[in-house]
C-alpha positions, 0 to 999 in steps of 0.5 A: 559294653558301656554301662551308665549308672545313675541313682535313679531316673528322677527329673535332673539335669544330671538324668537328662545329660545321662539320657542325652549321652546314651543316644548319642554313644548308641547313634556312634554305634556303641554297646549302651546299657543304662543302669539304676539302683531304682526303677521307674523314669524315663528310658532311652530309645534303644537303650535296655534299661536295668533297675537294681533294685525293686523300689526304695529302702525306707533306710537311704544307707541300707538302699545304697548297701543294698544298690553296691550289692546289686551293682557288683553282681550286675558287673559281674555278670557281665564280664568285660565292660566301661562302667561310666558313674555320670553323676555324684550322688551315684559315685560312692555306689560304684566306687565300692560295687567294682572293687577289684573287678579287674574286668571293668573300667571305671571312670567318673563323671564329676558332674558338680562342684565338690569345693564350693567356695562361692562366698556364703554358699552352705558348704559345710565343714564336715560335709566338704572334709567327707567330700574331698575325700571321696574325690581323692579316692575317686581320683586314684581309683578312676581310669579316667575322669570327666569334668563337665566344666573346666572350672573343676578342674581347680579342684585340688583332689584332681590334681594327681589324676590331671598330671597322669592324664587321667582327666578330660574336660567334655562340658555338656550339650544339647539338640537345639533344634530338638530343644525348640521342637518339644517347647514347641506347645500348650502354654503350661501354666494358667499365669503365663502369656499374660499380665504380670510376667512369669520368672521361672526357675529349674531345680531340686529344692535344695540348699545349692539352689539358693532358692532362698536369696531368689525369693529375697530378690523376687520380694525386692522386685515385687516392690517395684513392678508386679510379677510372679515366680514359677519355681520346677523342682523335687522337694524332699525334707520339707523344702516345700514348705520351707519355701512356702513358709518364706513366700508368706512371711515376705509378703508374696505367697499368692504369687509364687507356683511351686509346682513340682516336676514336669517330665518336659521342661522345654514350654515352660522355659518358652513361654517364660518372660524370664529365667533365673539361675541362682545357685551357690555352685554347679558343674556344667548346668543343663538347664542352662543350656536350655533355657538358652536354646529357646532365647528366653532372657536369663539371670545367672549366678557368676558361681553356678558352675560355667555360667560366665562362659554359656553366657560369655560374660554376660554379653548374653545374659546377666551375671549376679553374685549368688548372696547379693538378693538386691542385685538380684532384682535388679537384674531381674528388673532389667531382663523382664524389660523388653527394652533393656532385656539381654537375651542368648540368641544364637549362643547355644551354638557354641555348645552342641551335641557334635563336639560332646559326643565326639570327645566321649567316643574318643575317650571311650576307645 
């Protein structure tokens, strides 16, 4: 039995990757169960979904403790199993719940950058120390670490596991045909399909995603030409209010929309005039693969995980310094201009699901 664990089936890139992985493993004849701390969300056809808790707890630490106890009980009931902790936010729960359970093989999928070395990134000294300590703990405990990008292999905490042969790099993949099928539909927003052009960004409204710099770049862009900006993503800690206040201070609040999360991002990507990924750090950004699949002009930060590789070092999209709002504005202007725009073309064909599925099956078997 393979148990895929994430904290919740939220509308995030990690969860979309989990759904893809679950479906691929089931298609290869493996027994898979999707386990989450919280109920709800979109599951995967043919894959049982077990929620450990009845609902969220107002106290996040207490919710995590409840999830640890419930996951431990669940693992004991399953006997021999492979536990795949699929996203960084769930690793602590998976580690604590599985300690001492000899029948449980533990695989931690490292989905995001731990070091956060980009100049200007809000990594935080104390936070970095705690992330490094957790990374070392996982590396010692794991039967295997799966890194979603070769860039993550430079993490010093993983060096010992790499020497022991316990590290594999398995980048994310996507079914491009399925993406194009899902993109076929009505225009999802009143701004799209008309002038002025629309720039789309997707991601949690968190410091990692660097939307504050994006707003500064968008304000510079609008001095040269009209445009609109839509950011799709979950908001916590009043991040949405903060971005709206920044947009108002920059004088472009009427050209910014924050609709929240959506289940299907592909119609939004297909009808956008450009897509931007300004993140300070990533692992292997699934949303970038999604944008490539529908051939929208892309601007991405060089520090966004393996964006440089995905975009073939700028040949299939423009790459910028995430701290440079002026360079980001210039790149967006170029991608909105039909005469200068660079599209991904068939680059997505290098990142299909077959290689991803093969690599995971080899590891699991």
